[in-house]
Phi, psi and omega in degrees: 000187180266149177299149182305319181297322179293313180297317179299315179298317179297316181294321178295319177295321178300314181297316178302312180294318180302311181296322179296317181289316181294327178296342177269015181064029177255149175273151177240109181263130179254069179053228181276000180286311180155192187228132171266142177206167182266130174253132183234132173254129182232161169253147187290154171250152180296323180226153179305318183294337182272352181286124174228141180303318182297326183268321191259341178276119181273319181198159175230148178214144174278125182247155177226129177246112181293147177296147179258013178289150181295328185294317183233045183289115180253018177298157185306313183295314181292320180294316179298316179297318180294322182282340183294344181260002181271151176267098185293334178299328180289343180271345183269144173274177185298323179296316178300316181297320180291326177295319178295316179298318178299319180295321178296319179297314179297320179296317180294327179290330182275346182279000000 
């Protein structure tokens, strides 16, 4: 694989570019993975001319819409089904495993 620093640098650059593009009210589509877009919550103005971003925009959020293609379907149901066959223990390092074991011991003591 790639060194952690390289991956971190690429992802940080991706986020910077993503935010810059989305701030221009453009969508960012990542092939079959999905699309990032800006979600805005506003309060109404009495007239179109009275609407100002400073007054009427309540919040903004970066949204992600997963692709619905069968090949890379990341919807909750499809993702859960795909992950249900994975061995999650193989994904944990030794520290993670010991934390889970400690939690099980504490849980058993309280029962």
